[in-house]
VOPAGU-2260 file (C-alpha; in pm, 1 decimal, decimal comma):
REM VOPAGU-2260
SITE   aa  ch    i         X         Y         Z
SITE  MET   A    0    -814,4    2164,8   -1544,3
SITE  GLU   A    1   -1188,0    2196,8   -1615,8
SITE  ASN   A    2   -1177,7    1935,4   -1890,9
SITE  ASP   A    3   -1066,0    1681,5   -1629,8
SITE  LYS   A    4   -1396,8    1717,0   -1446,7
SITE  PRO   A    5   -1588,4    1443,8   -1639,3
SITE  MET   A    6   -1307,5    1195,7   -1579,9
SITE  ILE   A    7   -1296,2    1278,9   -1208,3
SITE  GLU   A    8   -1675,0    1255,3   -1174,6
SITE  GLN   A    9   -1675,4     917,1   -1347,0
SITE  PHE   A   10   -1398,7     799,9   -1113,8
SITE  ILE   A   11   -1602,5     915,3    -812,3
SITE  ASN   A   12   -1906,9     722,4    -933,0
SITE  GLU   A   13   -1714,0     404,7   -1008,4
SITE  HIS   A   14   -1537,1     406,1    -670,3
SITE  LYS   A   15   -1842,8     523,1    -473,0
SITE  LEU   A   16   -1659,0     824,7    -330,5
SITE  SER   A   17   -1803,3    1140,0    -179,9
SITE  SER   A   18   -1835,6    1449,6    -396,4
SITE  GLY   A   19   -1559,9    1610,7    -188,1
SITE  PHE   A   20   -1305,2    1395,8    -370,1
SITE  ILE   A   21   -1325,3    1626,9    -671,0
SITE  THR   A   22   -1163,8    1906,3    -469,1
SITE  THR   A   23    -888,9    1674,5    -342,8
SITE  ALA   A   24    -825,6    1546,2    -694,4
SITE  LYS   A   25    -803,1    1890,9    -850,8
SITE  ARG   A   26    -592,2    2047,6    -578,1
SITE  TYR   A   27    -354,8    1763,7    -497,0
SITE  TYR   A   28    -382,2    1447,4    -704,7
SITE  THR   A   29    -389,3    1576,0   -1062,7
SITE  PRO   A   30     -84,2    1800,1   -1000,0
SITE  LEU   A   31      90,1    1498,1    -845,0
SITE  ALA   A   32       9,3    1292,1   -1153,8
SITE  ASP   A   33     139,1    1571,8   -1378,1
SITE  ARG   A   34     467,9    1573,4   -1189,4
SITE  ILE   A   35     499,4    1195,5   -1215,6
SITE  ALA   A   36     434,4    1212,1   -1590,3
SITE  LEU   A   37     706,0    1474,4   -1627,4
SITE  HIS   A   38     954,0    1265,9   -1427,6
SITE  GLN   A   39     878,7     962,7   -1644,2
SITE  LYS   A   40     927,7    1164,2   -1960,6
SITE  GLU   A   41    1263,7    1289,0   -1837,4
SITE  ALA   A   42    1368,8     940,6   -1722,5
SITE  ARG   A   43    1281,8     782,8   -2058,7
SITE  LYS   A   44    1230,6     445,5   -1894,7
SITE  THR   A   45     986,3     259,4   -1672,9
SITE  TYR   A   46     925,9     486,4   -1374,1
SITE  TYR   A   47     842,3     334,2   -1034,2
SITE  VAL   A   48     625,5     513,6    -777,3
SITE  GLY   A   49     582,8     385,8    -420,8
SITE  ILE   A   50     279,3     485,9    -212,8
SITE  ASN   A   51     268,7     435,4     163,3
SITE  GLY   A   52     -38,3     472,2     380,2
SITE  CYS   A   53    -182,4     285,8     678,3
SITE  GLN   A   54    -493,9      72,2     643,3
SITE  GLY   A   55    -791,8     269,5     517,1
SITE  SER   A   56    -594,2     586,9     445,3
SITE  GLY   A   57    -694,8     594,9      79,2
SITE  LYS   A   58    -372,8     472,8     -82,4
SITE  SER   A   59    -553,1     229,4    -314,3
SITE  THR   A   60    -786,1     507,0    -425,0
SITE  LEU   A   61    -489,6     737,1    -485,9
SITE  GLY   A   62    -309,4     468,7    -685,1
SITE  ASP   A   63    -618,8     398,0    -895,8
SITE  PHE   A   64    -676,1     767,2    -959,9
SITE  LEU   A   65    -317,2     828,9   -1065,3
SITE  GLY   A   66    -339,5     532,8   -1301,7
SITE  THR   A   67    -667,7     649,9   -1452,2
SITE  TYR   A   68    -547,2    1007,0   -1495,7
SITE  LEU   A   69    -207,2     915,3   -1641,9
SITE  LYS   A   70    -365,7     676,3   -1890,2
SITE  GLN   A   71    -632,9     919,4   -2007,2
SITE  ARG   A   72    -442,2    1248,6   -2010,1
SITE  TYR   A   73     -98,6    1124,5   -2115,3
SITE  GLN   A   74    -180,6     791,9   -2283,5
SITE  LEU   A   75      78,7     622,5   -2063,6
SITE  ASN   A   76      85,6     249,8   -1997,5
SITE  VAL   A   77      44,6     233,9   -1618,3
SITE  VAL   A   78      47,9     -74,9   -1397,9
SITE  ILE   A   79     -91,7     -51,3   -1046,0
SITE  LEU   A   80      23,7    -307,8    -791,5
SITE  SER   A   81     -68,4    -361,8    -428,8
SITE  LEU   A   82     160,8    -514,2    -168,4
SITE  ASP   A   83    -146,5    -709,6     -55,4
SITE  ASP   A   84    -153,0    -903,8    -382,2
SITE  PHE   A   85     180,2   -1065,5    -295,0
SITE  TYR   A   86      65,3   -1231,4      29,0
SITE  LEU   A   87     164,2   -1594,0      80,2
SITE  ASN   A   88    -119,6   -1843,7      72,0
SITE  GLN   A   89    -264,9   -1997,6     387,3
SITE  SER   A   90     -61,6   -2316,3     356,4
SITE  GLN   A   91     265,3   -2123,4     327,6
SITE  ARG   A   92     176,3   -1909,6     627,4
SITE  LEU   A   93      87,1   -2216,8     831,6
SITE  THR   A   94     430,1   -2358,5     752,5
SITE  LEU   A   95     587,9   -2031,8     865,0
SITE  ALA   A   96     373,3   -2034,7    1178,3
SITE  ALA   A   97     492,3   -2384,5    1264,3
SITE  SER   A   98     860,3   -2318,4    1197,4
SITE  VAL   A   99     901,5   -1962,6    1331,6
SITE  HIS   A  100     604,4   -1832,9    1534,0
SITE  PRO   A  101     226,5   -1899,6    1547,8
SITE  LEU   A  102     143,2   -1534,6    1472,4
SITE  PHE   A  103     259,0   -1582,2    1113,4
SITE  LYS   A  104     -63,9   -1765,8    1046,2
SITE  THR   A  105    -214,2   -1419,1    1001,7
SITE  ARG   A  106    -124,3   -1225,1     688,0
SITE  GLY   A  107      -4,1    -868,1     711,2
SITE  VAL   A  108     347,3    -813,5     836,4
SITE  PRO   A  109     676,8    -844,5     646,9
SITE  GLY   A  110     753,5   -1212,9     616,1
SITE  THR   A  111     401,2   -1296,0     495,2
SITE  HIS   A  112     461,5   -1170,7     140,2
SITE  ASN   A  113     621,9   -1351,5    -152,0
SITE  THR   A  114     910,6   -1108,1    -196,3
SITE  ALA   A  115    1083,4   -1327,1    -455,4
SITE  LEU   A  116     773,3   -1302,9    -673,9
SITE  MET   A  117     755,3    -930,1    -608,3
SITE  HIS   A  118    1113,8    -886,6    -721,9
SITE  SER   A  119    1060,2   -1086,3   -1038,7
SITE  VAL   A  120     741,2    -896,9   -1129,1
SITE  LEU   A  121     892,2    -554,3   -1063,6
SITE  THR   A  122    1198,5    -643,7   -1268,0
SITE  ALA   A  123    1000,1    -792,7   -1555,2
SITE  LEU   A  124     776,5    -486,0   -1582,4
SITE  SER   A  125    1073,8    -270,7   -1679,0
SITE  CYS   A  126    1177,9    -489,7   -1969,4
SITE  THR   A  127     875,0    -683,0   -2092,8
SITE  GLU   A  128     754,2    -617,3   -2445,2
SITE  GLY   A  129     495,3    -892,0   -2441,1
SITE  SER   A  130     238,0   -1007,0   -2187,2
SITE  LEU   A  131     301,8   -1060,2   -1816,7
SITE  ALA   A  132      72,2   -1199,7   -1545,0
SITE  VAL   A  133      67,4   -1014,5   -1211,8
SITE  PRO   A  134     -70,2   -1172,8    -893,3
SITE  LYS   A  135    -403,1   -1095,0    -732,7
SITE  PHE   A  136    -503,8   -1179,9    -374,0
SITE  ASN   A  137    -854,9   -1270,3    -263,8
SITE  LYS   A  138    -907,3   -1125,9      85,1
SITE  ALA   A  139   -1249,2   -1285,0     109,4
SITE  ASN   A  140   -1098,9   -1634,1     135,0
SITE  ASP   A  141    -749,8   -1527,0     247,2
SITE  ASN   A  142    -568,9   -1684,8     -46,9
SITE  PRO   A  143    -430,8   -1570,7    -381,6
SITE  PHE   A  144    -656,2   -1605,4    -683,4
SITE  PRO   A  145    -562,2   -1894,9    -913,3
SITE  GLU   A  146    -296,2   -1792,5   -1163,0
SITE  ASP   A  147    -537,5   -1813,3   -1455,3
SITE  GLN   A  148    -731,5   -1528,2   -1288,8
SITE  TRP   A  149    -431,4   -1298,0   -1246,4
SITE  SER   A  150    -425,7    -968,8   -1432,7
SITE  ARG   A  151    -229,3    -958,3   -1755,7
SITE  VAL   A  152     -10,3    -663,8   -1844,4
SITE  THR   A  153     118,2    -584,3   -2190,1
SITE  GLY   A  154     447,1    -396,6   -2220,1
SITE  PRO   A  155     633,4    -178,7   -2259,4
SITE  VAL   A  156     526,8     -24,2   -1927,7
SITE  ASP   A  157     574,1     349,5   -1867,1
SITE  ILE   A  158     484,6     377,0   -1497,5
SITE  VAL   A  159     452,2     121,3   -1216,2
SITE  ILE   A  160     265,8     227,8    -902,6
SITE  LEU   A  161     303,9       3,1    -596,1
SITE  GLU   A  162     107,6      81,3    -281,5
SITE  GLY   A  163     123,1     -84,2      58,5
SITE  TRP   A  164      69,8     -22,5     428,5
SITE  CYS   A  165     435,7     -86,4     518,8
SITE  TRP   A  166     587,1     -13,4     177,8
SITE  GLY   A  167     894,8     203,1     233,9
SITE  VAL   A  168     915,4     140,7     608,7
SITE  THR   A  169    1262,5      41,1     724,2
SITE  ALA   A  170    1376,0    -198,3     997,3
SITE  GLN   A  171    1393,4     -97,4    1362,0
SITE  SER   A  172    1691,5    -119,7    1592,0
SITE  PRO   A  173    1722,7    -418,5    1831,1
SITE  GLN   A  174    1657,1    -181,2    2119,8
SITE  GLU   A  175    1325,0     -69,8    1969,2
SITE  LEU   A  176    1206,4    -430,3    1947,7
SITE  LYS   A  177    1237,9    -504,5    2318,8
SITE  ALA   A  178     925,0    -342,5    2459,6
SITE  PRO   A  179     585,3    -464,2    2330,3
SITE  VAL   A  180     362,3    -197,1    2173,1
SITE  ASN   A  181      27,1    -363,2    2251,2
SITE  GLU   A  182    -142,0    -659,6    2419,8
SITE  LEU   A  183     -85,5    -887,1    2121,9
SITE  GLU   A  184     290,6    -851,1    2147,2
SITE  ALA   A  185     292,7    -863,2    2526,3
SITE  ASN   A  186      78,6   -1175,5    2553,9
SITE  GLU   A  187     160,1   -1369,4    2237,8
SITE  ASP   A  188     515,6   -1261,9    2157,4
SITE  PRO   A  189     675,5   -1215,3    2501,4
SITE  GLN   A  190    1019,6   -1325,2    2377,7
SITE  ALA   A  191    1001,6   -1091,4    2075,6
SITE  THR   A  192    1052,2   -1388,1    1838,8
SITE  TRP   A  193     778,8   -1283,7    1596,7
SITE  ARG   A  194     864,3    -914,3    1576,4
SITE  THR   A  195    1237,3    -989,3    1549,4
SITE  TYR   A  196    1177,9   -1215,3    1250,1
SITE  VAL   A  197     951,9    -949,5    1094,8
SITE  ASN   A  198    1229,0    -696,6    1140,6
SITE  GLN   A  199    1488,1    -927,2     984,5
SITE  GLN   A  200    1264,2    -984,5     682,2
SITE  LEU   A  201    1210,0    -612,8     646,2
SITE  ALA   A  202    1584,2    -548,1     635,6
SITE  SER   A  203    1685,4    -838,4     413,1
SITE  CYS   A  204    1393,9    -877,5     171,4
SITE  TYR   A  205    1192,4    -555,3     159,6
SITE  GLU   A  206    1447,4    -276,9     185,3
SITE  PRO   A  207    1637,1    -400,4    -125,8
SITE  LEU   A  208    1309,6    -378,8    -320,6
SITE  TYR   A  209    1265,1     -15,6    -216,7
SITE  GLN   A  210    1568,2      67,0    -429,8
SITE  GLN   A  211    1359,5       2,2    -740,8
SITE  MET   A  212    1130,2     293,4    -658,5
SITE  HIS   A  213    1208,7     630,7    -814,7
SITE  TYR   A  214     946,2     839,6    -633,3
SITE  TRP   A  215     779,4     806,0    -293,6
SITE  VAL   A  216     439,5     936,6    -182,6
SITE  MET   A  217     290,4     904,4     166,0
SITE  LEU   A  218     -64,3     947,2     294,8
SITE  LYS   A  219      13,9    1021,5     658,7
SITE  ALA   A  220    -250,6     947,0     920,6
SITE  PRO   A  221    -266,1    1166,4    1232,6
SITE  ASP   A  222    -181,5     861,0    1444,7
SITE  PHE   A  223    -253,2     489,9    1477,0
SITE  SER   A  224    -581,2     544,9    1665,2
SITE  ASN   A  225    -755,1     620,6    1334,8
SITE  VAL   A  226    -674,8     279,2    1188,9
SITE  PHE   A  227    -958,0      93,2    1363,5
SITE  ASN   A  228   -1235,7     310,5    1219,8
SITE  TRP   A  229   -1076,0     321,9     876,5
SITE  ARG   A  230   -1019,7     -55,2     870,8
SITE  LEU   A  231   -1375,6    -120,5     989,4
SITE  GLU   A  232   -1505,0      91,1     702,5
SITE  GLN   A  233   -1292,3    -110,4     457,6
SITE  GLU   A  234   -1432,2    -437,7     588,2
SITE  GLN   A  235   -1790,5    -311,5     565,6
SITE  LYS   A  236   -1736,4    -212,6     201,5
SITE  LEU   A  237   -1587,5    -553,8     127,5
SITE  ALA   A  238   -1884,7    -722,2     293,8
SITE  ALA   A  239   -2127,3    -515,3      86,0
SITE  SER   A  240   -1947,0    -604,9    -236,6
SITE  LEU   A  241   -1965,2    -975,5    -144,8
SITE  ALA   A  242   -2320,5    -974,6     -13,0
SITE  SER   A  243   -2420,4   -1265,5    -233,3
SITE  THR   A  244   -2109,7   -1470,3    -150,4
SITE  SER   A  245   -2104,3   -1732,7     123,2
SITE  ASN   A  246   -1815,0   -1872,1     328,1
SITE  THR   A  247   -1614,4   -1551,0     322,7
SITE  GLN   A  248   -1378,2   -1437,8     594,6
SITE  ILE   A  249   -1513,7   -1089,4     655,1
SITE  MET   A  250   -1407,9    -961,4    1000,2
SITE  ASN   A  251   -1633,1    -813,2    1265,3
SITE  ALA   A  252   -1532,9    -522,8    1491,5
SITE  GLN   A  253   -1378,4    -745,0    1760,1
SITE  GLN   A  254   -1170,6    -932,6    1504,3
SITE  ILE   A  255   -1053,9    -608,2    1346,9
SITE  GLU   A  256    -946,1    -476,8    1686,6
SITE  ARG   A  257    -714,5    -775,9    1722,6
SITE  PHE   A  258    -610,1    -776,7    1356,1
SITE  ILE   A  259    -481,9    -419,1    1351,6
SITE  GLN   A  260    -249,1    -493,2    1643,7
SITE  PHE   A  261     -39,0    -693,5    1397,8
SITE  TYR   A  262      17,3    -368,2    1209,2
SITE  GLN   A  263      62,4    -124,1    1495,8
SITE  ARG   A  264     437,9    -143,9    1546,9
SITE  LEU   A  265     539,6     -74,8    1189,1
SITE  THR   A  266     257,6     171,3    1126,0
SITE  GLU   A  267     373,7     387,8    1416,5
SITE  HIS   A  268     738,7     341,0    1318,0
SITE  GLY   A  269     654,7     449,4     962,8
SITE  LEU   A  270     459,1     754,6    1077,6
SITE  SER   A  271     764,3     877,9    1267,7
SITE  THR   A  272    1042,5     786,9    1024,7
SITE  LEU   A  273     912,9     766,3     668,4
SITE  PRO   A  274     798,4    1125,1     592,9
SITE  SER   A  275    1153,3    1259,3     572,5
SITE  HIS   A  276    1235,6     997,7     306,7
SITE  CYS   A  277     934,4    1065,9      82,3
SITE  ASN   A  278     919,5    1303,1    -211,4
SITE  GLU   A  279     566,2    1404,2    -117,3
SITE  VAL   A  280     367,4    1367,7     204,3
SITE  PHE   A  281      -4,7    1438,6     234,4
SITE  GLU   A  282     -94,9    1483,7     600,5
SITE  LEU   A  283    -450,0    1368,8     676,2
SITE  ASN   A  284    -696,9    1442,0     953,7
SITE  SER   A  285    -923,0    1176,9    1108,7
SITE  GLN   A  286   -1173,3    1220,6     822,0
SITE  ARG   A  287    -890,3    1164,1     568,4
SITE  LYS   A  288    -901,0    1522,9     451,4
SITE  ILE   A  289    -561,2    1653,7     343,2
SITE  MET   A  290    -451,7    1921,6     589,8
SITE  LYS   A  291     -96,8    1978,3     468,9
SITE  HIS   A  292     112,0    1887,2     166,8
SITE  ILE   A  293     487,2    1857,8     218,6
SITE  THR   A  294     734,8    1812,9     -64,5
SITE  GLN   A  295    1102,5    1732,2     -51,4
SITE  SER   A  296    1324,5    1932,1    -283,0
SITE  GLU   A  297    1697,5    1962,7    -331,1
SITE  GLN   A  298    1680,3    2284,4    -130,4
SITE  GLY   A  299    1509,5    2116,6     165,0
SITE  VAL   A  300    1151,0    2074,9     276,2
SITE  GLN   A  301     887,4    2294,0     118,7
SITE  ARG   A  302     549,9    2314,4     286,6
SITE  VAL   A  303     245,6    2377,4      73,0
SITE  LYS   A  304     -97,7    2432,4     227,2
């Protein structure tokens, strides 16, 4: 709608997006938000939306836009969560690295999130009438913010949006775990100890949480090869936003190249298996432009250009 244009333009300015986002928002994202609002109205309860997308795909931007639009157009109380905000702290990951496998020192994969906290927050959001604190992670120093700096949410909550790089991805079979997918796995996890534990955590701790989602959306990258450039862009933006901050843990290109190998297995697994389980899939090209929109309906798959 034309009267949405000022809101979209303000969103573009605040998030430092290109002017091309206005076309994406009008054609794809505002209709998606309208559908979510309708589903919530019909459900008459807190409605949970899961967003999957690999690193740098734009899932955080999509989540923020949906929240902004739903609040302004429908006056809904929307809470936006990121899987990243539930990472364990460095001390907890060091303990995991010592007891299970050294690779768990690095945040990212299933097993490095506080899933018990995630469960309690997701559950509380559907019933709270008062104020609730939700966690916030500081990627610059690789630790959660102190609890007194967490965001506070006041209920009742109409819509919860949770986005994450592996959110919605299911466990692999034992056979799929055998062969390494990159040098990191081949050289540092030759016995498949790390990836097996990741897989076990995915099945036992993450998949049960997926059941709380009512609606699934995926931003689908062409393939994993795009992740490096997209992740590098993310890190450069983070560095720019923290230009006056010292002692941060911003990664350079070489560090990013190693870092994304932690994500490769489940990113590729998700690209091949998750689309058929999502209500809506936006297929992206290497510039993150939406090339195809696929929706799941009771009658089957409907493709919309």
